C-alpha positions as CSV (number, residue, x, y, z in Angstrom):
1,M,0.2,0.4,0.3
2,G,1.1,3.3,-0.8
3,C,1.8,5.7,1.9
4,K,-1.0,8.7,2.7
5,P,0.7,11.8,2.1
6,A,1.2,13.4,5.7
7,E,-1.7,16.6,6.2
8,P,-0.2,19.9,6.4
9,E,-0.5,21.4,10.2
10,P,-3.0,23.3,10.7
11,K,-1.7,27.5,10.9
12,E,-2.2,29.2,13.9
13,E,-4.3,32.8,13.0
14,A,-2.2,35.8,14.3
15,V,-3.7,36.8,17.7
16,T,-3.1,40.7,18.1
17,P,-2.6,41.5,21.9
18,L,-4.8,43.7,23.4
19,V,-3.5,47.1,24.8
20,I,-4.7,48.2,27.4
21,Q,-4.1,52.4,27.4
22,E,-3.7,53.8,30.9
23,E,-5.0,57.5,31.5
24,E,-2.3,59.1,31.1
25,E,-1.5,61.3,34.5
26,P,0.3,64.8,33.5
27,S,3.2,65.1,33.4
28,E,5.4,67.1,36.3
29,E,6.7,69.2,33.5
30,V,2.7,70.5,32.3
31,V,1.8,71.1,35.7
32,T,5.0,73.3,36.4
33,Q,4.6,75.3,33.5
34,E,0.6,76.1,33.9
35,E,2.0,77.2,37.3
36,E,4.0,79.5,35.8
37,E,1.7,80.9,33.5
38,Q,-0.3,81.9,36.4
39,E,2.1,84.0,38.0
40,P,3.0,87.6,37.2
41,S,6.1,88.4,35.4
42,K,9.1,90.0,37.3
43,K,9.2,93.0,37.2
44,D,12.7,93.2,38.7
45,I,11.4,96.7,40.3
46,L,11.6,96.7,44.2
47,I,9.5,99.0,45.9
48,A,10.0,100.4,49.4
49,I,6.6,101.3,51.3
50,D,6.9,103.1,54.4
51,P,4.0,103.1,56.4
52,G,4.3,106.1,58.9
53,H,4.5,106.7,62.3
54,Q,3.9,103.6,64.9
55,G,1.7,102.7,67.9
56,A,1.6,105.1,70.9
57,H,3.1,103.2,73.3
58,V,6.7,103.3,71.1
59,D,8.8,106.0,72.5
60,M,10.5,107.8,69.9
61,S,11.2,110.9,71.0
62,A,15.2,110.6,70.7
63,L,17.2,113.2,68.2
64,E,18.8,112.2,65.2
65,P,20.2,114.0,62.5
66,N,17.9,116.1,59.8
67,A,20.3,115.0,57.3
68,P,23.5,114.0,56.6
69,G,26.1,115.8,57.9
70,S,23.0,118.7,59.0
71,S,23.3,119.5,62.7
72,E,19.9,120.0,63.0
73,M,18.0,117.1,65.4
74,K,14.8,116.4,65.1
75,A,12.7,113.9,67.4
76,K,13.6,110.3,66.0
77,A,9.3,109.9,64.9
78,T,6.0,111.8,65.9
79,S,2.9,109.7,66.5
80,G,0.4,111.3,63.5
81,T,-3.4,111.8,63.9
82,T,-5.9,110.2,64.4
83,G,-9.8,109.6,63.4
84,R,-11.7,112.0,64.4
85,F,-14.7,110.2,63.6
86,T,-13.2,107.0,63.0
87,G,-11.2,107.0,66.4
88,I,-8.6,104.8,64.5
89,P,-5.2,106.0,64.6
90,E,-2.9,107.4,61.6
91,Y,-0.5,104.3,62.3
92,Q,-2.9,101.5,62.0
93,L,-4.2,103.0,59.1
94,N,-0.8,103.8,57.4
95,L,-0.1,100.2,58.0
96,D,-3.4,98.7,56.7
97,I,-2.6,100.5,53.2
98,S,0.6,99.2,53.2
99,L,0.2,95.4,54.2
100,L,-2.7,95.6,50.9
101,L,-0.3,98.0,48.8
102,R,2.3,95.4,49.4
103,D,0.1,92.0,48.4
104,A,-1.6,94.3,45.5
105,L,2.2,95.1,43.8
106,T,3.5,91.1,44.6
107,K,0.3,90.0,42.1
108,Q,1.7,92.6,39.7
109,G,5.1,91.3,40.0
110,Y,7.0,93.8,42.1
111,D,9.6,93.0,45.1
112,V,8.2,95.1,47.4
113,L,9.8,95.9,50.8
114,L,7.9,97.0,54.0
115,T,10.4,99.4,57.1
116,R,7.2,98.0,59.5
117,E,4.8,95.1,59.1
118,D,3.4,95.7,62.9
119,N,2.1,98.9,65.4
120,D,5.8,97.9,67.9
121,T,8.6,98.3,65.6
122,A,10.9,101.1,66.8
123,I,12.2,102.3,63.5
124,S,13.2,106.2,62.8
125,N,12.5,108.1,59.9
126,M,16.2,108.2,58.7
127,E,16.1,104.9,59.3
128,R,13.5,103.8,57.2
129,A,15.1,106.2,54.7
130,V,18.4,104.0,55.1
131,L,16.7,101.0,55.0
132,A,15.6,101.6,51.6
133,N,18.4,103.0,50.2
134,E,20.3,100.0,51.3
135,S,17.6,97.8,50.2
136,G,18.5,98.6,46.6
137,A,15.1,99.8,46.6
138,D,14.3,102.0,43.0
139,V,11.8,104.2,44.4
140,S,10.4,105.1,48.5
141,I,6.5,105.4,49.1
142,R,5.9,106.8,52.2
143,I,2.0,106.1,53.2
144,H,0.6,108.7,55.4
145,A,-2.7,110.2,56.4
146,N,-3.7,114.1,57.2
147,G,-4.8,116.3,59.9
148,S,-6.2,119.5,60.7
149,E,-7.8,121.9,63.2
150,S,-10.8,122.7,60.6
151,S,-13.0,119.3,59.8
152,E,-13.9,121.2,56.1
153,A,-9.7,120.2,55.2
154,N,-10.1,117.6,52.4
155,G,-8.1,116.1,50.0
156,A,-5.0,113.9,48.9
157,L,-1.6,114.9,48.2
158,V,1.9,114.3,47.6
159,I,5.2,116.0,49.5
160,V,8.6,115.8,47.7
161,P,12.1,117.3,48.1
162,S,12.4,120.6,45.9
163,S,14.8,121.5,43.3
164,Q,16.5,123.5,45.9
165,N,16.9,120.6,49.0
166,P,20.8,120.9,50.3
167,Y,20.8,117.3,50.4
168,V,18.7,115.6,47.5
169,S,17.8,118.3,45.0
170,S,18.7,115.7,42.1
171,L,16.4,113.3,43.3
172,H,13.4,116.1,42.9
173,E,12.8,115.8,39.5
174,P,12.2,112.0,39.4
175,S,10.0,112.2,42.7
176,R,7.6,114.5,41.6
177,R,7.1,112.9,38.3
178,L,6.3,109.7,40.6
179,A,4.6,112.0,42.8
180,E,2.2,113.7,40.2
181,S,1.9,109.8,38.5
182,V,0.7,107.9,41.9
183,L,-1.7,111.4,43.1
184,N,-3.4,111.3,40.0
185,A,-4.1,107.5,39.7
186,Y,-5.0,108.0,43.6
187,C,-7.7,110.7,43.2
188,E,-9.0,109.5,40.1
189,S,-9.4,105.9,41.7
190,T,-10.8,107.4,45.2
191,G,-12.7,110.4,44.3
192,F,-10.7,112.6,46.4
193,R,-9.7,115.8,45.8
194,N,-6.7,116.4,44.2
195,A,-4.9,118.7,46.6
196,G,-1.2,118.6,44.4
197,V,2.2,118.4,44.9
198,Q,3.9,120.3,47.8
199,E,7.6,120.4,47.9
200,N,9.4,120.3,51.4
201,D,13.2,120.2,52.7
202,T,13.0,119.5,56.2
203,M,11.6,116.3,57.0
204,T,14.6,113.7,57.9
205,G,12.7,110.4,56.0
206,I,13.2,112.2,52.4
207,N,16.8,114.5,53.3
208,W,18.1,110.8,54.4
209,S,16.8,108.8,50.8
210,S,19.2,108.2,47.9
211,I,16.3,107.2,46.0
212,P,13.2,109.0,44.2
213,V,11.0,109.4,47.3
214,M,7.5,110.3,48.2
215,I,4.6,111.4,51.0
216,L,1.6,110.3,50.2
217,E,-1.1,111.9,52.2
218,M,-4.2,109.4,51.4
219,G,-6.6,112.0,52.9
220,F,-8.0,114.1,56.2
221,M,-8.8,111.8,59.4
222,T,-10.0,115.0,60.4
223,N,-12.7,115.2,57.8
224,Q,-16.2,113.1,58.0
225,Q,-16.4,112.1,54.8
226,E,-12.4,110.8,54.2
227,D,-11.9,109.9,57.7
228,Q,-15.0,106.6,57.4
229,G,-13.6,106.6,53.8
230,M,-11.0,105.7,54.8
231,A,-11.8,102.9,57.0
232,D,-14.3,101.2,54.6
233,E,-13.6,98.3,52.8
234,E,-14.4,99.2,49.1
235,M,-12.5,102.5,49.6
236,R,-9.2,100.7,51.1
237,K,-9.8,98.7,47.5
238,S,-10.1,101.6,45.5
239,M,-6.9,103.8,47.3
240,V,-4.7,100.6,46.4
241,S,-5.6,100.2,43.1
242,G,-5.2,103.8,42.9
243,I,-1.5,103.8,44.0
244,V,-0.5,100.6,42.2
245,K,-1.8,101.7,38.9
246,G,-0.1,105.5,39.5
247,I,3.2,103.4,40.0
248,N,2.3,101.3,36.7
249,Q,2.4,104.3,34.9
250,Y,5.4,106.1,36.2
251,Y,7.6,103.2,35.2
252,V,5.7,102.6,31.4
253,Y,6.6,106.4,31.1
254,N,9.7,107.0,33.0
């Protein structure tokens, strides 16, 4: 008998392996990039904010030179005024606004130095200016509020050194530009009367400065409308917003 030819072995069908795709976790790089996009771009500008005065319990009656090399001696600091209608001390108002201003400027990408962060710090007007100078700050903005014997006195104003200042005459022009920019934006934001720019060469905190410097007198704490207004949370937001806008405008057009 002949041999029966062997039947070919059946071929195995190719089986495509089942691949289960897991959901991709967001990479750390993507998360980091998103976080960076939410952060403001750094401006490489350091703003010194000086909340005027300190607590009335801090003795600042000792004397210091009114300017470098000056023989005139003045008290290290004064106690400031008080809200005639709210009872809020000026030193507290100045600090409250300065803390809000620090946060707002930081969100804009500025670096910020506060000369004090509480009401217990014993730091003189000269020491505040020197601190701002030595920190490498680009400008110094001193936060104050006004007082008057008359309850009718009203409005915001700024104070800068004059062009004849015997110590810091070179700071007059940039200080005035900064002050005008801040004051105009502040008054536009708050609705306070613009009482203009004043020049003063007797202030220790100005005479010891080596960077553009200004004092913002935010309003009169002896005026009912302004005293109560500056205590209002929404008005404070407007106050800070105006200052920030003025600083931004100063650097855009500087």
